[in-house]
C-alpha positions as CSV (number, residue, x, y, z in Angstrom):
1,M,91.7,236.4,25.6
2,T,90.6,239.7,27.1
3,R,87.4,239.8,25.0
4,D,86.5,236.3,26.2
5,A,87.0,237.3,29.8
6,D,84.8,240.4,29.3
7,D,82.1,238.4,27.7
8,L,82.2,235.9,30.6
9,K,82.0,238.7,33.1
10,A,79.0,240.2,31.3
11,R,77.2,236.8,31.2
12,L,77.8,236.2,34.9
13,S,76.5,239.7,35.7
14,Q,73.4,239.1,33.7
15,A,72.9,235.8,35.6
16,G,73.1,237.7,38.9
17,I,76.5,236.4,39.9
18,I,78.6,239.1,41.5
19,I,82.3,239.0,40.9
20,N,84.5,240.5,43.6
21,E,87.7,241.8,42.1
22,P,90.6,243.0,44.2
23,T,90.8,246.8,44.3
24,T,94.5,246.9,44.9
25,P,97.1,245.2,42.7
26,V,98.9,242.2,44.0
27,P,102.4,243.2,45.1
28,L,105.3,241.6,43.2
29,G,107.7,239.5,45.2
30,T,111.3,240.5,45.6
31,P,113.7,238.2,43.6
32,W,115.9,235.9,45.7
33,F,119.2,237.4,44.6
34,V,118.0,240.9,45.7
35,R,117.0,239.5,49.1
36,L,120.4,237.8,49.4
37,L,122.2,241.0,48.6
38,Q,120.1,242.9,51.2
39,A,120.8,240.2,53.8
40,F,124.5,240.4,53.1
41,S,124.4,244.2,53.3
42,G,122.6,244.0,56.7
43,W,125.2,241.7,58.2
44,L,128.0,243.8,56.8
45,A,126.6,247.0,58.2
46,A,126.0,245.2,61.5
47,L,129.6,244.0,61.7
48,F,131.0,247.5,61.1
49,L,128.6,248.9,63.7
50,L,129.5,246.3,66.3
51,G,133.2,246.7,65.6
52,F,132.9,250.4,66.2
53,I,131.0,249.9,69.4
54,A,133.5,247.3,70.6
55,M,136.5,249.6,70.0
56,G,134.8,252.5,71.8
57,M,133.4,250.5,74.7
58,V,136.1,247.8,75.3
59,F,136.5,248.9,78.9
60,L,132.8,248.4,79.6
61,V,132.8,244.9,78.2
62,E,135.3,243.9,81.0
63,S,132.5,244.6,83.6
64,P,129.8,242.0,83.9
65,V,127.2,244.6,84.8
66,A,128.1,246.8,81.9
67,S,128.1,243.8,79.5
68,L,124.6,242.8,80.8
69,T,123.3,246.4,80.3
70,I,124.7,246.8,76.8
71,G,123.4,243.4,75.8
72,L,119.9,244.2,77.0
73,V,120.0,247.6,75.2
74,M,121.1,245.8,72.0
75,I,118.4,243.2,72.2
76,S,115.8,246.0,72.8
77,A,117.2,247.9,69.7
78,A,116.9,244.7,67.7
79,F,113.3,244.3,68.9
80,G,112.6,247.8,67.6
81,L,114.2,247.1,64.3
82,F,112.1,243.9,63.9
83,R,108.9,245.9,64.6
84,K,109.7,248.5,62.0
85,A,111.5,246.2,59.5
86,Q,110.1,246.4,56.0
87,S,113.1,244.9,54.2
88,D,115.6,242.1,54.6
89,L,118.3,244.7,55.2
90,L,116.8,245.8,58.5
91,E,115.7,242.4,59.5
92,H,119.2,240.9,59.2
93,L,120.7,244.0,60.8
94,G,118.4,243.3,63.8
95,L,119.5,239.7,63.8
96,A,123.2,240.6,64.0
97,I,122.6,243.1,66.7
98,S,120.5,240.7,68.7
99,F,123.1,237.9,68.4
100,A,125.8,240.3,69.7
101,G,123.6,241.3,72.6
102,Q,123.0,237.7,73.5
103,L,126.7,237.0,73.5
104,L,127.3,239.9,75.8
105,I,124.6,238.7,78.2
106,A,126.0,235.1,78.1
107,W,129.5,236.6,78.9
108,A,128.0,238.5,81.9
109,L,126.1,235.4,83.1
110,A,129.3,233.3,82.8
111,A,131.2,235.9,84.8
112,F,128.5,236.0,87.4
113,W,128.2,232.2,87.9
114,E,131.9,231.7,87.8
115,A,132.1,231.9,91.6
116,F,130.3,228.6,91.8
117,A,132.5,225.5,91.2
118,Y,130.3,222.6,90.3
119,P,126.9,224.1,89.3
120,F,128.6,226.7,87.0
121,W,127.7,225.0,83.7
122,S,124.3,223.9,85.0
123,L,123.3,227.4,86.2
124,L,124.7,229.0,83.0
125,G,122.8,226.5,80.9
126,W,119.5,227.1,82.7
127,S,120.0,230.9,82.6
128,L,120.6,230.8,78.8
129,F,117.7,228.4,78.4
130,G,115.3,230.9,80.1
131,L,116.7,233.8,78.0
132,Q,116.2,232.0,74.7
133,C,112.7,230.8,75.6
134,A,111.8,234.4,76.4
135,L,113.3,235.7,73.1
136,A,111.5,232.9,71.2
137,L,108.2,234.1,72.6
138,V,108.7,237.9,72.3
139,M,110.8,238.6,69.2
140,P,108.7,239.6,66.2
141,S,110.9,237.7,63.6
142,Q,110.4,234.2,62.3
143,A,114.1,233.7,61.8
144,H,114.9,234.9,65.3
145,R,112.2,232.6,66.8
146,S,113.7,229.6,65.0
147,F,117.2,230.5,66.2
148,S,116.0,231.1,69.7
149,A,114.3,227.7,69.8
150,F,117.4,226.0,68.5
151,A,119.6,227.9,71.1
152,A,117.1,226.9,73.8
153,C,117.7,223.2,72.9
154,V,121.5,223.7,73.0
155,A,121.3,225.5,76.4
156,L,119.0,222.8,77.8
157,Y,121.5,220.1,76.6
158,M,124.3,222.1,78.3
159,A,122.4,222.2,81.6
160,L,121.5,218.5,81.5
161,V,125.0,217.4,80.6
162,A,126.3,219.2,83.7
163,N,124.0,217.0,85.7
164,A,124.8,213.8,83.8
165,M,121.4,213.8,82.0
166,G,122.5,214.8,78.5
167,P,120.9,211.9,76.6
168,V,117.4,213.1,77.8
169,A,117.8,216.5,76.0
170,S,117.0,215.1,72.6
171,G,113.9,213.3,73.9
172,M,112.7,216.6,75.4
173,A,113.2,218.4,72.1
174,L,111.4,215.5,70.3
175,L,108.4,215.9,72.7
176,A,108.3,219.6,72.2
177,L,108.4,219.6,68.4
178,T,105.8,216.8,68.3
179,A,103.5,218.8,70.5
180,L,104.0,221.9,68.3
181,W,103.6,220.3,64.9
182,S,100.6,218.2,66.0
183,N,98.8,221.4,67.0
184,E,100.0,223.6,64.1
185,F,96.6,224.8,63.2
186,R,95.1,225.0,66.6
187,W,95.9,228.7,66.9
188,P,95.2,230.3,63.5
189,T,96.8,233.6,64.4
190,R,100.0,232.0,65.5
191,I,100.6,229.4,62.8
192,N,103.9,231.2,61.7
193,H,105.1,231.3,65.3
194,V,104.4,227.5,65.8
195,Q,106.2,226.7,62.6
196,A,109.2,228.8,63.5
197,W,109.5,227.1,66.9
198,G,109.0,223.7,65.4
199,Y,111.8,224.1,62.9
200,G,114.1,225.4,65.7
201,F,113.4,222.4,67.9
202,L,113.8,220.0,65.0
203,V,117.3,221.4,64.2
204,G,118.1,221.4,67.9
205,M,117.2,217.7,68.2
206,L,119.4,216.8,65.2
207,A,122.3,218.9,66.6
208,I,122.0,217.1,70.0
209,Q,121.9,213.7,68.3
210,G,125.0,214.7,66.3
211,L,126.9,215.6,69.5
212,A,125.8,212.3,71.1
213,H,127.0,210.3,68.0
214,T,130.4,212.0,68.0
215,G,130.8,211.4,71.8
216,Q,131.3,215.1,72.5
217,S,129.6,216.7,75.5
218,L,129.9,220.4,74.3
219,L,131.3,221.4,77.7
220,F,134.7,219.7,77.7
221,V,133.8,218.6,81.3
222,D,132.0,215.6,82.6
223,G,128.9,216.0,84.7
224,M,128.8,214.5,88.2
225,A,127.1,211.3,87.1
226,G,125.5,209.2,89.8
227,S,124.9,205.5,89.3
228,A,121.2,205.9,89.8
229,W,120.9,208.5,87.0
230,R,123.0,206.3,84.6
231,E,120.6,203.5,85.2
232,L,117.5,205.6,84.7
233,L,118.6,207.5,81.6
234,P,117.6,204.8,79.1
235,W,114.2,204.5,80.7
236,L,113.7,208.3,80.7
237,S,114.6,208.4,77.0
238,V,112.1,205.6,76.2
239,A,109.4,207.4,78.3
240,L,109.8,210.6,76.3
241,I,109.7,208.7,73.0
242,A,106.5,207.0,74.2
243,L,104.9,210.3,75.1
244,A,105.7,211.6,71.6
245,L,104.3,208.5,70.0
246,L,101.1,208.9,72.0
247,L,100.7,212.5,70.7
248,V,101.2,211.2,67.1
249,F,98.6,208.4,67.7
250,H,96.2,210.9,69.2
251,R,96.4,212.8,65.9
252,V,96.1,209.7,63.8
253,F,93.2,208.2,65.8
254,Q,91.1,211.4,65.2
255,N,90.1,209.7,61.9
256,P,87.9,206.5,62.0
257,I,90.0,203.4,62.6
258,S,89.1,199.9,63.5
259,F,89.8,198.3,66.9
260,K,92.4,195.9,65.4
261,G,94.1,198.8,63.7
262,R,94.6,200.5,67.1
263,W,96.1,197.4,68.6
264,A,98.4,196.9,65.6
265,A,99.7,200.4,66.1
266,Y,100.3,199.9,69.8
267,A,102.1,196.6,69.0
268,C,104.4,198.4,66.6
269,A,104.9,201.1,69.2
270,I,106.0,198.5,71.8
271,V,108.5,197.0,69.3
272,L,109.8,200.5,68.5
273,L,110.3,201.3,72.2
274,I,112.2,198.1,72.7
275,V,114.6,199.1,69.9
276,S,114.7,202.7,71.3
277,F,116.0,201.4,74.7
278,H,119.3,200.6,73.0
279,L,119.2,203.1,70.1
280,P,117.2,206.2,71.2
281,S,117.9,208.1,68.0
282,V,116.3,205.4,66.0
283,G,113.1,205.7,67.9
284,Q,113.2,209.5,67.7
285,G,113.8,209.4,63.9
286,V,110.8,207.0,63.4
287,V,108.6,209.3,65.5
288,V,109.6,212.4,63.5
289,M,109.0,210.5,60.3
290,L,105.6,209.2,61.4
291,L,104.7,212.8,62.4
292,G,105.7,214.0,59.0
293,F,103.6,211.4,57.3
294,T,100.6,212.2,59.5
295,I,100.5,215.9,58.8
296,G,101.9,215.7,55.3
297,H,105.2,217.6,56.0
298,R,108.1,216.5,53.7
299,V,110.7,218.4,55.8
300,L,109.8,216.4,58.9
301,V,109.8,213.1,56.9
302,S,113.3,213.9,55.5
303,A,114.6,214.9,59.0
304,G,113.2,211.7,60.4
305,V,114.9,209.6,57.8
306,L,118.2,211.5,58.4
307,S,117.9,210.9,62.2
308,L,117.1,207.2,61.6
309,L,120.1,206.7,59.3
310,L,122.5,208.6,61.7
311,G,121.2,206.5,64.6
312,I,121.8,203.2,62.8
313,G,125.2,204.3,61.4
314,S,126.4,205.4,64.9
315,C,126.2,201.8,66.1
316,Y,129.3,201.1,64.1
317,Y,131.4,203.4,66.3
318,W,130.3,201.9,69.7
319,L,133.4,201.2,71.7
320,D,131.7,199.1,74.5
321,A,130.8,196.3,72.1
322,T,132.5,194.1,69.6
323,L,131.8,194.2,65.9
324,L,130.2,190.8,66.1
325,M,127.8,192.0,68.8
326,K,127.0,195.2,66.9
327,S,126.3,193.2,63.7
328,L,124.1,190.7,65.5
329,T,122.2,193.5,67.2
330,L,121.5,195.3,63.9
331,L,120.6,191.9,62.3
332,V,118.1,191.2,65.0
333,I,116.6,194.7,64.9
334,G,116.4,194.7,61.1
335,G,114.8,191.2,61.0
336,L,112.3,192.2,63.7
337,L,111.3,195.3,61.8
338,L,111.0,193.4,58.5
339,L,108.9,190.7,60.2
340,L,106.6,193.4,61.7
341,R,106.2,195.0,58.3
342,W,105.3,191.7,56.7
343,A,102.8,190.9,59.4
344,L,101.2,194.4,59.0
345,R,101.0,194.0,55.2
346,Q,99.4,190.6,55.5
347,W,96.9,191.9,58.0
348,L,96.0,194.9,55.8
349,N,95.7,192.8,52.6
350,T,93.4,190.3,54.4
351,K,91.3,193.2,55.7
352,M,91.0,194.8,52.3
353,A,90.1,191.5,50.7
354,T,87.4,190.9,53.3
355,Q,85.9,194.3,52.8
356,G,85.9,193.7,49.0
357,D,84.1,190.4,49.4
358,R,81.5,192.1,51.6
359,S,80.9,194.9,49.0
360,L,80.5,192.3,46.2
361,D,78.0,190.4,48.3
362,R,76.0,193.6,48.8
363,D,76.0,194.3,45.1
364,A,74.9,190.8,44.3
């Protein structure tokens, strides 16, 4: 085998073809079990370190200013570890230190906003949302960026729930992840950053949907809901899903497509938005699934299918409708979607047959 390769190189050199071979050997990847052991060691070392700090500075934690200061110092130390990290041990050590610092900052912010009665949860949620957005942009770690994007979704949901707008949070997360994944390769130097943020927003959207399906608000308190907001919430959710669909269509329509194909896509979108008015998670799941098909991303397709199934399954636990009404609603929605699928298949088959007849006529 080596002799054949040498002969081939010699013949290529004689033909004037230059072969550029790498001057440095390709580094071998670390086995997964070694990385797992390093990650466990990093978290274990971080727990001992944080326990020692907590025992020595317990009197400082009782002060909001001291907690805020220590939290900022720990996040700065984690930033330095991420910049110098060459192994999973240091990276996971930095993650643990950063998480502890974020908890201290959240504790200090909660103590600071505790003086306010109603806007406490709202102000705390917006403060944590700003913190997590800043960390997602600054921290030089893919895992930390994904976690910060996920935590930003949860903090946004917390702030919106306090203002009786919780159902809109999942639509905002959907719009953000659609915008990110649709422009994944727009910034070549930041592809890893965009992917990390996209995964964080995706998990955040699924978490918010899970909370909505279980009927828990995460705060154990009800927001001061006005009648106007309750009436506008379904429309706001539909509007966010429509914007996400437009982003997906913009990506799809970059390829040549007929005028009828555009109108068929818009007709399907209108039907989907009508269904989303009653079941927002169904529309969100379909959008994520279409986005995954558009960019060829299997994780997004699987997440969209999961969101779709959870949205349909949650209808069974509605308490404001009888089983007969829920079954009739699902029957009508399913029949409408199947009818739409049949119409699209008929239209596509007719179009393909027409194009085939035209090509045969040209050949004849």
